[in-house]
C-alpha positions as CSV (number, residue, x, y, z in Angstrom):
1,M,40.6,66.4,-3.6
2,V,38.2,65.4,-1.3
3,V,35.9,62.8,-2.7
4,S,31.9,64.2,-1.8
5,L,29.3,61.5,-3.3
6,G,26.5,63.0,-2.6
7,A,25.4,64.2,1.1
8,W,28.6,61.2,1.8
9,R,31.7,62.2,2.1
10,C,34.7,59.1,1.6
11,P,36.1,59.4,5.0
12,G,39.4,58.6,4.3
13,Q,39.8,61.6,2.2
14,D,37.8,64.0,5.2
15,M,40.4,65.8,7.0
16,R,38.7,65.4,10.1
17,N,40.6,61.4,9.6
18,W,43.5,62.8,9.8
19,K,46.8,62.2,10.8
20,P,49.4,64.8,11.8
21,G,52.0,62.4,9.2
22,D,49.2,62.8,6.5
23,I,50.7,66.1,5.3
24,F,54.7,66.2,5.4
25,E,57.2,68.2,3.4
26,V,60.4,66.4,0.7
27,A,63.3,67.3,-0.3
28,C,62.9,68.4,-4.1
29,P,65.1,65.5,-6.2
30,H,66.1,68.4,-9.0
31,C,66.4,71.3,-6.4
32,G,66.7,70.2,-2.5
33,E,64.1,72.3,-2.0
34,K,61.0,71.9,0.9
35,V,57.9,70.7,-1.0
36,E,55.1,70.3,1.0
37,F,52.4,67.3,-0.2
38,F,48.9,65.8,1.6
39,K,49.0,62.7,1.7
40,D,46.8,62.5,-1.3
41,E,48.2,64.5,-4.0
42,V,49.8,62.6,-6.4
43,K,52.0,65.4,-7.4
44,L,53.3,69.0,-7.3
45,R,55.4,71.5,-9.2
46,C,57.9,72.5,-6.2
47,P,58.0,76.5,-5.9
48,H,61.9,76.4,-6.7
49,C,62.6,75.4,-9.2
50,Q,58.8,74.3,-10.5
51,Q,59.7,70.7,-11.6
52,T,57.4,68.3,-11.1
53,V,57.3,66.1,-7.5
54,P,55.3,62.8,-7.1
55,N,54.4,61.8,-4.2
56,P,56.8,59.9,-2.3
57,R,53.5,58.8,0.4
58,L,51.3,58.5,-1.8
59,D,47.7,56.9,0.5
60,L,45.4,55.9,-1.7
61,G,44.3,51.8,-0.3
62,C,41.7,51.9,1.3
63,A,40.0,52.5,-2.5
64,A,40.9,48.4,-1.8
65,W,38.6,47.8,-0.1
66,C,35.8,50.4,-0.1
67,A,32.7,50.6,-1.7
68,Y,33.1,53.4,-3.3
69,G,36.4,52.6,-4.8
70,S,36.0,52.8,-7.9
71,K,34.3,56.8,-7.6
72,C,36.9,57.7,-6.3
73,L,40.0,57.1,-8.5
74,E,38.0,58.0,-11.4
75,G,40.7,61.0,-11.1
76,Y,43.1,59.1,-10.6
77,G,42.4,57.4,-13.4
78,Q,43.4,53.8,-12.0
79,N,40.7,51.3,-10.1
80,P,41.1,49.3,-7.1
81,G,43.4,47.3,-6.8
82,Q,45.5,47.9,-9.4
83,E,49.5,48.3,-8.3
84,G,51.5,51.5,-9.0
85,P,50.7,55.2,-8.6
86,P,47.7,56.5,-10.4
87,K,47.8,57.5,-13.5
88,T,47.6,61.7,-14.6
89,S,47.3,63.7,-17.6
90,E,49.4,66.4,-16.3
91,P,52.0,67.0,-18.5
92,D,56.1,67.2,-16.5
93,G,57.5,70.8,-16.9
């Protein structure tokens, strides 16, 4: 998800500024198959077993100091500086 605030784009979520490690694979805790994450994805469904897999390396830390942090996190249901992973309304299956 890239947050666009008018003509300005969040530099932390702009993939042009990402490092190679910001896209990574983890083993599904349910079946062991690989699931590919982008650093800002909260959770995904495993393409093999269809179970929900949380992103173990979710990185939204820039929102704590960025002037637009509150706007960026609106979709995640979290405020800058709030501890814990962002909350989502997607049901587990």
